[in-house]
C-alpha positions as a Markdown table, in Angstrom:
| # | Residue | x | y | z |
|---|---|---|---|---|
| 1 | Met | -14.7 | 10.9 | -7.1 |
| 2 | Thr | -16.9 | 12.7 | -9.6 |
| 3 | Leu | -20.4 | 14.0 | -9.0 |
| 4 | Glu | -21.7 | 11.0 | -10.9 |
| 5 | Asp | -19.8 | 8.6 | -8.6 |
| 6 | Cys | -21.2 | 10.3 | -5.5 |
| 7 | Met | -24.7 | 10.1 | -6.9 |
| 8 | Ala | -24.2 | 6.4 | -7.6 |
| 9 | Val | -23.6 | 5.9 | -3.8 |
| 10 | Ser | -26.9 | 7.5 | -2.9 |
| 11 | Pro | -29.2 | 8.9 | -5.6 |
| 12 | Glu | -31.1 | 10.8 | -2.9 |
| 13 | Arg | -28.2 | 12.6 | -1.4 |
| 14 | Ala | -24.6 | 13.1 | -2.4 |
| 15 | Pro | -21.9 | 12.9 | 0.4 |
| 16 | Asp | -20.9 | 16.3 | 1.7 |
| 17 | Val | -17.3 | 17.5 | 2.1 |
| 18 | Leu | -17.1 | 16.3 | 5.7 |
| 19 | Glu | -18.3 | 12.8 | 4.8 |
| 20 | Met | -15.8 | 12.6 | 2.0 |
| 21 | Asn | -13.0 | 13.8 | 4.2 |
| 22 | Glu | -13.9 | 11.2 | 6.9 |
| 23 | Ala | -14.1 | 8.5 | 4.2 |
| 24 | Leu | -10.6 | 9.4 | 2.9 |
| 25 | Asp | -9.2 | 9.4 | 6.4 |
| 26 | Arg | -10.7 | 6.0 | 7.0 |
| 27 | Leu | -9.3 | 4.7 | 3.7 |
| 28 | Ala | -5.8 | 6.1 | 4.7 |
| 29 | Glu | -6.0 | 4.1 | 8.0 |
| 30 | Phe | -6.7 | 1.0 | 5.8 |
| 31 | Asp | -4.4 | 1.8 | 2.9 |
| 32 | Glu | -2.5 | 5.1 | 2.9 |
| 33 | Arg | -1.2 | 4.8 | -0.6 |
| 34 | Lys | -4.7 | 4.4 | -2.1 |
| 35 | Ala | -5.9 | 7.4 | -0.2 |
| 36 | Lys | -3.0 | 9.5 | -1.4 |
| 37 | Val | -3.5 | 8.4 | -5.0 |
| 38 | Ile | -7.2 | 9.4 | -4.9 |
| 39 | Glu | -6.4 | 12.8 | -3.2 |
| 40 | Leu | -3.8 | 13.6 | -5.9 |
| 41 | Arg | -6.0 | 12.5 | -8.7 |
| 42 | Tyr | -9.3 | 14.1 | -7.7 |
| 43 | Phe | -8.4 | 16.9 | -5.4 |
| 44 | Gly | -4.9 | 17.7 | -6.7 |
| 45 | Gly | -6.0 | 17.6 | -10.3 |
| 46 | Leu | -3.1 | 15.4 | -11.4 |
| 47 | Asp | -3.6 | 12.9 | -14.2 |
| 48 | Arg | -2.6 | 9.2 | -13.8 |
| 49 | Glu | 0.9 | 9.7 | -15.2 |
| 50 | Glu | 1.5 | 12.7 | -12.9 |
| 51 | Val | 0.3 | 10.8 | -9.8 |
| 52 | Ala | 2.6 | 7.9 | -10.7 |
| 53 | Ala | 5.6 | 10.2 | -11.1 |
| 54 | Ala | 4.8 | 12.1 | -7.8 |
| 55 | Leu | 4.6 | 8.9 | -5.8 |
| 56 | Gly | 7.2 | 6.8 | -7.6 |
| 57 | Leu | 4.6 | 4.3 | -8.8 |
| 58 | Thr | 3.8 | 2.7 | -12.2 |
| 59 | Val | 0.8 | 4.0 | -14.1 |
| 60 | Ala | -0.7 | 0.4 | -13.8 |
| 61 | Thr | -0.4 | 0.6 | -10.0 |
| 62 | Val | -2.1 | 4.0 | -10.0 |
| 63 | Lys | -4.9 | 2.7 | -12.1 |
| 64 | Arg | -5.4 | -0.3 | -9.8 |
| 65 | Asp | -5.2 | 1.9 | -6.7 |
| 66 | Leu | -7.8 | 4.3 | -8.1 |
| 67 | Arg | -10.2 | 1.4 | -9.0 |
| 68 | Leu | -9.8 | -0.3 | -5.6 |
| 69 | Gly | -9.8 | 2.9 | -3.6 |
| 70 | Glu | -12.9 | 4.2 | -5.4 |
| 71 | Ala | -14.7 | 0.9 | -4.7 |
| 72 | Trp | -13.7 | 1.1 | -1.0 |
| 73 | Leu | -15.0 | 4.7 | -0.8 |
| 74 | Arg | -18.3 | 3.8 | -2.5 |
| 75 | Arg | -18.9 | 1.0 | -0.1 |
| 76 | Phe | -17.9 | 3.1 | 3.0 |
| 77 | Leu | -20.2 | 6.0 | 1.9 |
| 78 | Ala | -23.1 | 3.7 | 1.1 |
| 79 | Gly | -22.8 | 2.2 | 4.6 |
| 80 | Arg | -22.8 | 5.7 | 6.1 |
| 81 | Asn | -26.0 | 6.5 | 4.2 |
| 82 | Asp | -27.8 | 3.5 | 5.6 |
| 83 | Glu | -27.5 | 4.9 | 9.1 |
């Protein structure tokens, strides 16, 4: 996620590293592939084509996993900030 994505979750406070790690762990419990795609893209610095090659996926699948995984993370982090 970019800084702008994090700020969209909660304009008052961006999630910290521990919150993001927990969110990715929870996503992995739900869908391990989407969590891996996000990790490689945002934390590994790979582009979509490189992620696809590394995981043996199509670029279209990577794009879809990124979109759905990012939405899941935003929803999870937004719920955490409501506590």
